[in-house]
C-alpha positions in Angstrom: 0.0 0.0 0.0 1.2 3.5 -0.9 2.3 5.9 1.8 0.3 9.1 1.3 1.1 12.4 3.0 -1.0 15.5 2.6 0.8 18.8 3.3 -1.9 21.4 4.2 -2.9 24.3 6.4 -6.1 24.6 8.4 -8.9 26.5 6.8 -7.5 26.1 3.3 -10.4 25.4 0.9 -8.1 23.8 -1.7 -6.6 21.6 1.0 -10.1 20.5 2.0 -10.9 19.7 -1.6 -7.9 17.3 -1.8 -8.6 15.9 1.7 -12.1 15.1 0.6 -10.9 13.6 -2.7 -8.7 11.2 -0.7 -11.4 10.3 1.8 -14.0 9.7 -1.0 -11.6 7.1 -2.4 -10.9 5.5 0.9 -7.2 6.5 0.7 -5.5 6.4 4.1 -3.2 9.4 4.5 -1.2 11.3 7.0 -1.9 15.0 7.2 1.0 17.4 7.9 0.2 21.0 8.9 2.9 23.0 7.3 2.4 25.9 9.8 3.1 23.8 12.9 5.4 21.0 11.7 9.1 21.8 11.6 10.6 21.7 8.1 7.2 20.9 6.4 7.0 24.5 5.0 10.5 24.1 3.6 9.6 20.7 2.2 6.6 22.2 0.2 9.1 24.7 -1.3 11.3 21.8 -2.5 8.3 20.2 -4.1 7.3 23.1 -6.2 9.7 26.0 -5.9 7.2 27.9 -3.9 5.5 27.4 -0.5 2.4 25.8 -2.1 -0.3 23.8 -0.5 -2.0 21.4 -0.8 0.8 19.1 -1.8 0.4 15.3 -1.8 3.3 13.0 -1.5 2.7 9.4 -2.7 5.7 7.3 -1.9 8.1 10.2 -2.8 6.2 11.4 -5.9 4.4 14.7 -5.5 1.4 16.5 -6.9 1.0 20.1 -5.9 -2.3 21.9 -5.9 -5.8 20.5 -6.8 -5.0 18.0 -9.5 -7.4 15.1 -9.5 -6.0 13.5 -12.6 -2.5 13.8 -11.4 -3.5 12.2 -8.0 -5.3 9.4 -9.7 -2.2 8.7 -11.8 0.0 8.6 -8.7 -2.4 6.4 -6.8 -2.7 3.9 -9.6 1.1 3.4 -10.0 
């Protein structure tokens, strides 16, 4: 089973959209609040070159933003 991490911030509508996408598909994930987790903010910058959320890490492969097709592709691999 893939290890899925959602990098997000509380109250972010785009983060909630991705969170719900994962829940609707029964995907277990760990959520990381980039505002309170040391180095998580930096990690999101590494993913995209900017501090962007949501970011979803699936076994080391990342999709930034709301990208249902990209997420489906990563989850299928």
